[in-house]
RODO-2510 file (C-alpha; in nm, 4 decimals, decimal comma):
residues 372
     n   res          X          Y          Z
     1     x     8,5623    -4,0029     2,6566
     2     x     8,2384    -4,0572     2,7736
     3     x     7,9995    -4,0501     2,5294
     4     x     7,6417    -3,9007     2,6991
     5     x     7,3361    -4,0714     2,6221
     6     x     7,0742    -3,8007     2,5316
     7     x     6,7411    -3,8600     2,7170
     8     x     6,4026    -3,9082     2,5798
     9     x     6,1446    -3,6079     2,5902
    10     x     5,8624    -3,7230     2,8144
    11     x     5,5198    -3,8086     2,5562
    12     x     5,3217    -3,5007     2,5507
    13     x     4,9932    -3,6246     2,6682
    14     x     4,7326    -3,5172     2,4370
    15     x     4,3472    -3,3780     2,5049
    16     x     4,1114    -3,6786     2,4803
    17     x     3,8428    -3,6260     2,1788
    18     x     3,5912    -3,5798     2,4937
    19     x     3,8103    -3,3263     2,6812
    20     x     3,8868    -3,1004     2,3606
    21     x     3,4684    -3,1362     2,3219
    22     x     3,4227    -3,0020     2,6694
    23     x     3,6508    -2,7139     2,6070
    24     x     3,5170    -2,6164     2,2496
    25     x     3,1737    -2,5993     2,4383
    26     x     3,2801    -2,3687     2,6750
    27     x     3,4357    -2,1505     2,4751
    28     x     3,1363    -2,1144     2,3063
    29     x     2,9494    -2,0776     2,5602
    30     x     3,1437    -1,7877     2,7705
    31     x     3,1145    -1,6238     2,3838
    32     x     2,7277    -1,6769     2,4174
    33     x     2,7176    -1,5260     2,7597
    34     x     2,9056    -1,2232     2,6605
    35     x     2,6963    -1,1317     2,3235
    36     x     2,3488    -1,2190     2,5466
    37     x     2,5301    -0,9841     2,8721
    38     x     2,5504    -0,6982     2,5805
    39     x     2,1877    -0,7337     2,4120
    40     x     2,1045    -0,7276     2,8004
    41     x     2,2561    -0,4071     2,8205
    42     x     2,2135    -0,2608     2,4647
    43     x     1,7959    -0,3150     2,5846
    44     x     1,8254    -0,2099     2,9309
    45     x     2,0387     0,1523     2,8224
    46     x     2,0082     0,1875     2,5171
    47     x     1,6452     0,3667     2,3008
    48     x     1,4924     0,0747     2,0811
    49     x     1,5130     0,0882     1,7329
    50     x     1,2921    -0,0453     1,4955
    51     x     1,3691    -0,2782     1,2281
    52     x     1,1629    -0,1438     1,0103
    53     x     1,3753     0,2147     0,9921
    54     x     1,6298    -0,0182     0,9042
    55     x     1,5106    -0,2290     0,6281
    56     x     1,3039     0,0227     0,4867
    57     x     1,6337     0,2416     0,3606
    58     x     1,5085     0,4602     0,0517
    59     x     1,3665     0,7975     0,0309
    60     x     1,0951     0,6433    -0,2128
    61     x     0,9472     0,3773     0,0096
    62     x     1,0408     0,5311     0,3029
    63     x     0,7704     0,8153     0,2119
    64     x     0,5354     0,5294     0,1646
    65     x     0,5871     0,3237     0,4545
    66     x     0,8244     0,4142     0,7200
    67     x     0,7879     0,8243     0,7663
    68     x     0,6591     0,8942     1,1577
    69     x     0,2688     0,9647     0,9597
    70     x     0,2967     0,6159     0,7281
    71     x     0,4352     0,3528     0,9647
    72     x     0,1734     0,3239     1,2460
    73     x     0,0618    -0,0392     1,0547
    74     x     0,3926    -0,1461     0,9469
    75     x     0,6733    -0,3106     1,0971
    76     x     1,0010    -0,5136     0,9704
    77     x     1,0081    -0,7918     0,7469
    78     x     1,3560    -0,9695     0,6933
    79     x     1,2155    -1,1176     0,3604
    80     x     1,0237    -0,8213     0,2176
    81     x     1,1207    -0,5501     0,4482
    82     x     0,8094    -0,4418     0,5830
    83     x     0,4477    -0,5627     0,5962
    84     x     0,1381    -0,5108     0,7812
    85     x     0,1192    -0,5329     1,1941
    86     x    -0,1167    -0,8490     1,2661
    87     x    -0,4247    -0,7941     1,4753
    88     x    -0,5044    -0,4696     1,4051
    89     x    -0,8626    -0,3420     1,5039
    90     x    -1,0269    -0,0780     1,3141
    91     x    -0,7152     0,1135     1,3133
    92     x    -0,7487     0,4818     1,0437
    93     x    -0,4704     0,4961     0,8613
    94     x    -0,4044     0,7286     0,6085
    95     x    -0,7969     0,8092     0,5542
    96     x    -0,8073     0,4311     0,5122
    97     x    -0,9872     0,2204     0,8208
    98     x    -0,8998    -0,1308     0,8561
    99     x    -0,8039    -0,4773     1,0458
   100     x    -0,5863    -0,7216     1,0133
   101     x    -0,5767    -1,1215     1,1400
   102     x    -0,3362    -1,2709     1,3531
   103     x    -0,0810    -1,3415     1,0368
   104     x    -0,1006    -0,9708     0,9505
   105     x    -0,3260    -1,0150     0,6504
   106     x    -0,6679    -0,7842     0,5648
   107     x    -0,8841    -1,0266     0,6864
   108     x    -1,1626    -1,1292     0,9479
   109     x    -1,0500    -1,5070     0,9829
   110     x    -0,7327    -1,6901     1,0306
   111     x    -0,5510    -1,7043     0,7158
   112     x    -0,2547    -1,9562     0,8063
   113     x    -0,4465    -2,3060     0,7614
   114     x    -0,6488    -2,3766     0,5162
   115     x    -1,0313    -2,5402     0,6447
   116     x    -1,0902    -2,8625     0,5133
   117     x    -1,3281    -2,8391     0,1926
   118     x    -1,2923    -2,4336     0,1145
   119     x    -1,2281    -2,3542    -0,2157
   120     x    -0,9194    -2,0572    -0,1519
   121     x    -0,8723    -1,7328    -0,3658
   122     x    -0,5684    -1,5226    -0,3178
   123     x    -0,5183    -1,1861    -0,4742
   124     x    -0,1626    -1,1112    -0,4640
   125     x    -0,0394    -0,7467    -0,5145
   126     x    -0,0193    -0,3917    -0,4287
   127     x    -0,1789    -0,1058    -0,2326
   128     x    -0,4739    -0,1121    -0,5530
   129     x    -0,5652    -0,4900    -0,3791
   130     x    -0,5144    -0,4040    -0,0800
   131     x    -0,7485    -0,1358    -0,0835
   132     x    -0,6069     0,1859    -0,0039
   133     x    -0,8816     0,4120     0,1019
   134     x    -1,1926     0,2047     0,0344
   135     x    -1,3333     0,2871     0,2423
   136     x    -1,2257     0,6011     0,3364
   137     x    -1,2526     0,7873     0,6845
   138     x    -1,1446     1,1048     0,8529
   139     x    -0,9290     1,0346     1,1416
   140     x    -1,1719     1,2745     1,3631
   141     x    -1,4655     1,0851     1,2512
   142     x    -1,3246     0,6838     1,2891
   143     x    -1,6417     0,5022     1,2401
   144     x    -1,8236     0,7373     1,0062
   145     x    -1,7973     0,5502     0,7264
   146     x    -2,0450     0,2719     0,4902
   147     x    -1,9446    -0,0758     0,5586
   148     x    -2,0646    -0,1873     0,1969
   149     x    -1,7718     0,0345     0,0514
   150     x    -1,5068    -0,3053     0,0518
   151     x    -1,2076    -0,3613    -0,2018
   152     x    -1,2408    -0,5760    -0,4845
   153     x    -1,1414    -0,9302    -0,2855
   154     x    -1,3710    -0,8656    -0,0232
   155     x    -1,6639    -0,7483    -0,2863
   156     x    -1,5772    -1,0397    -0,5140
   157     x    -1,5954    -1,3000    -0,1727
   158     x    -1,9218    -1,1977    -0,0882
   159     x    -2,0521    -1,2282    -0,4616
   160     x    -1,9038    -1,5675    -0,4524
   161     x    -2,0689    -1,6931    -0,1608
   162     x    -2,3965    -1,5991    -0,2397
   163     x    -2,4035    -1,7362    -0,5715
   164     x    -2,2214    -2,0666    -0,4114
   165     x    -2,4098    -2,1253    -0,0848
   166     x    -2,3093    -2,4937    -0,0470
   167     x    -1,9182    -2,4049    -0,0784
   168     x    -1,7038    -2,2192     0,1592
   169     x    -1,4909    -1,9623    -0,0233
   170     x    -1,2035    -1,7586     0,0895
   171     x    -1,0646    -1,4688    -0,0833
   172     x    -0,8555    -1,2552     0,0488
   173     x    -0,5753    -1,0179    -0,0101
   174     x    -0,1863    -1,1064     0,0007
   175     x    -0,1507    -0,7207    -0,0470
   176     x     0,0805    -0,4442     0,1120
   177     x     0,0768    -0,1357     0,0207
   178     x     0,4119    -0,0105    -0,1154
   179     x     0,4630    -0,3856    -0,2404
   180     x     0,6172    -0,4235    -0,6224
   181     x     0,5961    -0,7597    -0,8193
   182     x     0,9348    -0,8597    -0,6837
   183     x     0,7983    -0,8903    -0,3171
   184     x     0,4734    -1,0617    -0,4602
   185     x     0,6829    -1,3205    -0,5988
   186     x     0,9035    -1,3417    -0,3020
   187     x     0,6106    -1,3530    -0,0312
   188     x     0,4481    -1,5944    -0,2473
   189     x     0,7032    -1,8612    -0,2906
   190     x     0,7665    -1,8749     0,1248
   191     x     0,3997    -1,9415     0,2170
   192     x     0,2264    -2,1069    -0,0690
   193     x     0,2436    -2,4014     0,0017
   194     x     0,0947    -2,2982     0,3699
   195     x    -0,1731    -2,1235     0,2235
   196     x    -0,2820    -2,4247    -0,0432
   197     x    -0,5043    -2,1489    -0,2919
   198     x    -0,7159    -2,2850    -0,5185
   199     x    -0,7252    -1,9514    -0,7125
   200     x    -0,4593    -1,7003    -0,7250
   201     x    -0,5447    -1,3448    -0,8855
   202     x    -0,2159    -1,1153    -0,9284
   203     x    -0,2102    -0,7473    -0,9663
   204     x     0,1061    -0,4985    -0,9666
   205     x     0,2157    -0,2031    -1,1542
   206     x     0,2459     0,1283    -1,0035
   207     x     0,5097     0,0593    -0,7570
   208     x     0,6974    -0,1485    -1,0332
   209     x     0,7072     0,1567    -1,2570
   210     x     0,7579     0,4581    -1,0089
   211     x     1,0779     0,5644    -1,0092
   212     x     1,3723     0,5176    -0,7449
   213     x     1,7368     0,6223    -0,6735
   214     x     1,7854     0,2459    -0,6020
   215     x     1,5766    -0,0780    -0,7987
   216     x     1,4292    -0,3466    -0,6064
   217     x     1,7130    -0,6071    -0,7612
   218     x     1,9561    -0,4260    -0,5179
   219     x     1,7516    -0,2612    -0,2231
   220     x     1,4839    -0,6071    -0,1832
   221     x     1,7269    -0,8800    -0,2069
   222     x     1,5443    -1,2230    -0,0934
   223     x     1,8732    -1,4602    -0,1533
   224     x     2,0015    -1,6392     0,1774
   225     x     2,2826    -1,3931     0,3008
   226     x     2,0630    -1,0804     0,3024
   227     x     1,7426    -1,2395     0,4712
   228     x     1,9734    -1,3803     0,7072
   229     x     2,1217    -1,0961     0,8383
   230     x     1,7854    -0,8795     0,8823
   231     x     1,6807    -1,1443     1,0239
   232     x     1,9346    -1,1227     1,3167
   233     x     1,9116    -0,7196     1,3304
   234     x     1,5151    -0,8104     1,3943
   235     x     1,5684    -1,0357     1,6949
   236     x     1,9028    -0,8596     1,7923
   237     x     1,9021    -0,4711     1,9696
   238     x     2,2761    -0,5084     1,9335
   239     x     2,2853    -0,5661     1,6112
   240     x     2,0058    -0,2898     1,5361
   241     x     2,2025    -0,0310     1,6992
   242     x     2,5449    -0,1180     1,5327
   243     x     2,4186    -0,1285     1,1671
   244     x     2,2242     0,2120     1,2422
   245     x     2,5565     0,3610     1,3594
   246     x     2,7653     0,2167     1,0487
   247     x     2,5196     0,3616     0,8220
   248     x     2,5008     0,7232     1,0087
   249     x     2,9115     0,7103     0,9663
   250     x     2,9317     0,5893     0,6316
   251     x     2,6268     0,7956     0,5127
   252     x     2,8453     1,0817     0,3668
   253     x     3,0305     0,8505     0,1389
   254     x     2,7174     0,6300    -0,0070
   255     x     2,5236     0,9186    -0,1314
   256     x     2,4565     0,7873    -0,4861
   257     x     2,4472     1,0446    -0,8322
   258     x     2,2416     0,7622    -0,9473
   259     x     1,9937     0,8638    -1,2657
   260     x     1,6424     0,7680    -1,1031
   261     x     1,5036     0,4571    -1,2509
   262     x     1,1537     0,1877    -1,2333
   263     x     1,2105     0,0169    -0,9148
   264     x     1,1252    -0,3240    -1,1418
   265     x     1,1957    -0,2798    -1,5056
   266     x     0,9608    -0,3624    -1,7494
   267     x     1,1052    -0,7539    -1,8707
   268     x     1,1943    -0,7555    -1,4825
   269     x     0,8192    -0,7200    -1,3806
   270     x     0,7038    -0,9349    -1,6929
   271     x     0,9075    -1,2200    -1,5609
   272     x     0,7793    -1,2269    -1,1763
   273     x     0,4404    -1,2419    -1,2920
   274     x     0,5359    -1,4848    -1,5242
   275     x     0,7154    -1,6923    -1,2058
   276     x     0,3790    -1,6097    -0,9751
   277     x     0,1976    -1,7565    -1,2631
   278     x     0,4152    -2,0799    -1,3053
   279     x     0,4148    -2,1400    -0,9306
   280     x     0,0476    -2,1292    -0,9169
   281     x     0,0271    -2,3963    -1,1895
   282     x     0,2980    -2,6126    -1,0120
   283     x     0,0312    -2,6159    -0,7533
   284     x    -0,2230    -2,6569    -0,9847
   285     x    -0,4138    -2,3797    -0,8748
   286     x    -0,6068    -2,1294    -1,1622
   287     x    -0,4631    -1,8156    -1,2270
   288     x    -0,5706    -1,4906    -1,3572
   289     x    -0,4067    -1,1188    -1,4374
   290     x    -0,5258    -0,7852    -1,3880
   291     x    -0,3831    -0,4997    -1,6177
   292     x    -0,2823    -0,2861    -1,3288
   293     x    -0,5105     0,0878    -1,3025
   294     x    -0,4086     0,4278    -1,3521
   295     x    -0,6683     0,7224    -1,4123
   296     x    -0,4882     0,9526    -1,6896
   297     x    -0,2233     1,0280    -1,8971
   298     x    -0,2104     1,3956    -1,8443
   299     x    -0,1378     1,4224    -1,4409
   300     x     0,2069     1,2447    -1,5083
   301     x     0,2819     1,2264    -1,8720
   302     x     0,6170     1,0062    -1,8262
   303     x     0,4340     0,8049    -1,5651
   304     x     0,1129     0,7467    -1,7642
   305     x     0,3757     0,6277    -2,0623
   306     x     0,5380     0,3712    -1,8627
   307     x     0,2036     0,2217    -1,7183
   308     x     0,1015     0,1956    -2,0778
   309     x     0,4174     0,0286    -2,1934
   310     x     0,4545    -0,2089    -1,8739
   311     x     0,0392    -0,3433    -1,9474
   312     x     0,1350    -0,3976    -2,2822
   313     x     0,3933    -0,6045    -2,2234
   314     x     0,2204    -0,7609    -1,9472
   315     x    -0,0947    -0,8435    -2,1716
   316     x     0,0897    -0,9839    -2,4780
   317     x     0,2904    -1,2300    -2,2204
   318     x    -0,0080    -1,3774    -2,0730
   319     x    -0,2197    -1,4043    -2,4098
   320     x     0,1110    -1,6072    -2,5466
   321     x     0,1084    -1,7812    -2,2152
   322     x    -0,2237    -1,8802    -2,2459
   323     x    -0,3346    -1,7049    -1,9030
   324     x    -0,6553    -1,5598    -1,8106
   325     x    -0,6329    -1,1930    -1,8528
   326     x    -0,8496    -0,9214    -1,7580
   327     x    -0,8202    -0,5282    -1,8396
   328     x    -1,1029    -0,3296    -1,7159
   329     x    -1,1227    -0,0330    -1,9556
   330     x    -1,2520     0,2103    -1,7254
   331     x    -0,9502     0,1704    -1,4709
   332     x    -0,6916     0,2701    -1,7587
   333     x    -0,5662     0,5900    -1,8957
   334     x    -0,7127     0,5178    -2,2299
   335     x    -1,0355     0,5877    -2,0782
   336     x    -0,9267     0,9563    -1,9301
   337     x    -1,1092     1,2213    -1,8550
   338     x    -1,4405     0,9993    -1,8422
   339     x    -1,3200     0,7791    -1,5995
   340     x    -1,2729     1,0106    -1,3073
   341     x    -1,5912     0,8808    -1,1337
   342     x    -1,3908     0,5057    -1,0469
   343     x    -1,0679     0,6696    -0,8689
   344     x    -0,9802     0,8637    -0,5598
   345     x    -0,6323     0,9860    -0,6735
   346     x    -0,4343     0,8812    -0,9798
   347     x    -0,3335     0,5415    -0,8685
   348     x    -0,5739     0,3882    -0,6792
   349     x    -1,0063     0,3425    -0,7798
   350     x    -1,2486     0,4540    -0,5297
   351     x    -1,5221     0,2221    -0,3837
   352     x    -1,6697     0,2798    -0,6982
   353     x    -1,3696     0,1407    -0,8824
   354     x    -1,3624    -0,1478    -0,6568
   355     x    -1,7006    -0,2476    -0,7595
   356     x    -1,6325    -0,2444    -1,1015
   357     x    -1,3323    -0,4378    -1,1073
   358     x    -1,5195    -0,7327    -0,8727
   359     x    -1,8356    -0,7306    -1,1280
   360     x    -1,6357    -0,7579    -1,4088
   361     x    -1,3744    -1,0471    -1,2370
   362     x    -1,7196    -1,2145    -1,0751
   363     x    -1,8226    -1,2291    -1,5050
   364     x    -1,5244    -1,3554    -1,6038
   365     x    -1,4791    -1,6173    -1,4155
   366     x    -1,7991    -1,7382    -1,4590
   367     x    -1,7991    -1,7257    -1,8356
   368     x    -1,5062    -1,9205    -1,7905
   369     x    -1,6539    -2,1342    -1,5231
   370     x    -1,3608    -2,0913    -1,3245
   371     x    -1,4911    -2,2385    -0,9473
   372     x    -1,5126    -2,5605    -1,1554
***
């Protein structure tokens, strides 16, 4: 009886490393080609979806920056949700005439690269520092305003340049309407090394203390993952349309019954400003904090009480940290009702209030020799 000898299977030919890399590259290339085709089709056939409409999702923030009347000067920002559009020229927005430079800052010179020998002061803040309705302008008369009615950063720059004719001095606002201290901190963290400030003036308040269904720790997340997702949405109309579709589909399930709370809690507010102070000190920059303006405690008593509480906590914290702190009595509810002439409305000082604030800043800087 013959026994059969099992035949050996032919050896399996394995792909070389070079071929595996080549095949993987082809697969990835085809996948990217497919994504590109989808993007081109979406852009060609569907209406443009603004990233501003997707990033600004809470009703409170939309009222300030993203409804049809307000969003003319804003665009989406993956880190900060919204920012000023660059290269605006004498645009009238909400009774405010403004221009921006190429970096989206309300200044008439470039701010990204600091010129050699320049003493640079950055004013980090919200709509008060931005200069809301300063100067005030009627839309049907866009050129009918006094050019000397300026926000306090511009007034301070003029004063400092006049007093120091042999020095190049810049003072400009790193400020956007609607920003809280959380957004100001994130912005400065990102850009401080490029901006190279010699001095930083900090002022936040009303946006932090204002009530919202969603606090900023959730609505304005600044860690890498949500920022990356927002960056992709900002650069892809296919992703923007998909995001909008998913939100519309899930909108009924996402309706929240939360109780309104401050956008930034009192303790988060003080911690954010402390972090900005630490950023300044770590780069050997001088620093000053301004107590937030607010007109009276009768128009909205609950809000006024929060403003008083936030400001008091901030004052105590800055004094303990040995940080220069300025609080202009006439620009707080403690001076009501005699301070009405310094305000345009409840929250924002008018051009007279800004002149007063610039004057008090200049006096304090002079007294403490803050320009060295």
